[in-house]
N, C-alpha and C positions, 0 to 999 in steps of 0.2 A: 350528235353534238350532247343529246338529251341521253343519249345512253350512258355519257360519259361521265355526269354529274354522280350520279348514283351510286357510282364506284369512288369516284372521288372524296363522297361521304361517307364512307365505309373505311375508306383510309384513314381517316379524320377519327370519325371516332375510335378503331382502333389504335390509334398513334395516342387520342387521348387518353384511352381508356390504360394503357401502359403506364402511362406518365402518372396515374392513379395508382396503379398498383404499387408503383416502387416508391411513392411518397407516402402512401397510408401507413397508418400504425395503430394501434389500441392503447387503451388503459391500463389494459393487463400486461403488457410488454414493457410499458414504462414506470408507473408509477412504483417505490418501494412500498414496504411492510402492508400489504392490500387489506392482511387479517385481522390489524391491529384492534382491539378494541377502543371505539370512538367515544366511549362513557364513561372514561378515566379512572378507568381499573386497572390497580398496578400489578403486574407481575414479577416474581423473582427469575433470576437469570444465575446460570453457572458461576460462583463464587471464583476467582481467579488470582493466586499470589504468587507474581514471577520468582523464579529461584536462577542463582547463580548457575551457569553451565560453560562447561570447557571453551575457549575460545573468546568467552568474554574480557574486554578489558576494563580495568577496574581502577577508581580511584579512590584511594584509603587515606583520611587525613586524620589526625590524632589531633588531640588539643587538652590544654589543663589551664590550671591556676600559673603553674610553674612552666613557664615558655623554655626554660633549657631543659627540662627532663624529657620534651615531646620530640627534642629534635632527634636525638637517635631514629626514632620513628616514621619521619618525615623526609623521606631523601627526596633529594633535586637531580633531577637531568641539565644537560645545557643544552639547548637547541640552537645554530648555528642558520644566518639567514645571508644570504649574498648583498640585499640590500644593507643588512648592518656594518658591513666592511669588514665580515672576519668575527665582529664581536658577539659574545656567545648570550643567551639569554636562559636565565633559569628558570624552570617549569618542575611542577607539581611530579612525579614518579609515578608512573601507571603500572600495573601489574597486571599478567596476564594469566587468564587460568589454562594452565596446560590439558595436554587430553585427560590426565588422570584425576582433572578437577582441584589441582592443586596449584598455590600460590607462594613464591620465598619473600618471606616478609623479614623486615630487619628485626634482630634480637631475638625475635619470637620462631623462626625458621619457616619450614615448610605447614604450610596451613593448608585441609582440605572445605575448600569453600563451596564445590559443586553441590546443589541439591538444597544448599539451605536459601531462608529468602534473605529480604535484604536486613529485616530487623533482627533473627537469629544470626548471620553472620557477623553483626555490631554487637549483639552481646558476645561472642564466644571471643572477640578480640578483644573488647573491653575486659571480661575477665580474666585475661590471661595477662594484659598491662596493668592490672592493680598490684601486679607482684613488682613493678618499678614504677607506678606513677600513683600518684592518689586522684580519685575523682577522674578518670580519664573520660575524655567526650570523641567517639569513633564517630566518621562521617565516609559511607561508602555511595558511591554512585559508580552505574556502568556507561561509560563512555561511545562504545562502538554499537548500539543498540541501533539496526537499521533494518528497513524492510522496502521490498522492491513493488513495486506497482507497474504492471504493464499490461498492453493490449488495450482496448477502446477507451481510453481515461484520455483528459487533455494535456494532462502531462506527466507521463508515464518518466518512470526513473525508480532511482534509491533515496531514501529517503531516512535520514539520523534523526532518533527520537529522544529528546530531552527527556521523556517523563519518564517514571517505572511500566507503563504499559501502556499500549495502543488497543483500540477495536480496529475490526476490518474499517466500519465506517471512519471511523477518524480517518486510517490511513485512504481512503479514498478522498475526502475531503482536501487531505493537503497534495492529492495529484489533482484535485481540480475537479473531480467527480465523473462519474462515465460518461462517455458521449449518448448523445441519443441512437446512436447506431448501436448500443452495447447490449448482450444476453445480458437481462440483468438476471434471469432464473438458472444460471448455471456457474456461476462465479466460482473458478479453481483458485485453494490456497495451497501452495508445496511446502512442506515442512522439512528440516531434516532432525532425527531424533534417534541417539544413540548409534550413530551410525546409519541412520535407515531413513528412507525418505518416503514420507506420508502425501498422500494425494486426498483431498479430501471437497466436496463440492457442496456451495450454500445456494439458496435460494434467497433474492435479497427483497422478493416482492411478497416474502412470506417472515412473519413474525418468528417463525420456529429459527431463524438465524442469532437469534439473541440465545437461544440456548445450545446453538452449534460449541465443538471443543475448537472450533478454529476465530470465534468471536472475537476472543480475544488472542492476540498476535505473539511471537516470539521472535527471539533473535533470527536475522536471516529471512524471516519468512517470503514467501514470492507472492502475489496474487497476478493471477492474472483474470481479463476480460475478454470472452470472448466476443468476436461480431457476430449481429444478426443475421436474419436470412436479408433483410434488406442492403446491407453492408456488403454479404456477400455477392448477392447478384451484382450490384452498382459495381464492385472490381473488376469481375467475369464482362460487363460489357465495357468499361473502359474510356476514358475521355475521348478517345477520336472515336469510335463508336456511338458518343451519346451526341456529339458535335455532328457526324453525318444525319442522326435520326431527326438533330434539330433543323437543318437545312433542307432535309426532304419536308420535313412537315411543315414549313416555311413556303416552299417549293408548291406543295399540294394544294394549299390556302391560297396563294396567289394566284394560281391557276384556276382555281373555284372561283374566287371574286372574278377572272376575267372573263370565266365563261357565262357567269351568271349576269355579267353588263351586257356582253353583245349579244344575249339570246335575245 
């Protein structure tokens, strides 16, 4: 009987050690921007001005003091909804940037906007409108700017962005941040440019992320967060195995108590 007790103690030790190994983590694996200067020193980051790209959907609104003069440049489309009983609702016309970077704008005809930023495109259209309108005002917005966040985040999915630009940090914030099982040192950003896909990995535990070419995201970027080793190991064990280990641990503990009481 006495020889059984040391063996039981060994089993308990190894079970406890396994639990600790699966649950332990370190600051270096979890904390963001670990090498950021804490003395308040500011550092510059890469400047980024988003440009219009093929497949962007734009709203372009023209206004001026003479409302009648701008009507030909503000086309509307009619949307039908079942709950409206077949009634149509007028909405602002959107413009799809085609594969060649062009849109077909009323009166002005074909305009090449791809490669221009919002201010440049606004200036181009305003200059062309001056032939028809006095002091025109042009407002351009991209309505289909979205990014996708996948993997070890609280709320994976595709997110439509209302701003003109967004950073990788802000996108992760929209997705509820990374889980504790996320691999923060090897975040993958998939981007499509000129018909080619690029793959860039960034380390979110380092301040180098602020100068990464993917710090500012572009249209249709995909962020993938890999699981860390702890998550991978736990997935190989599985819920049923974890339950079995728990039952065995409990039985061993009870047996050890019984033996110690009956000695």
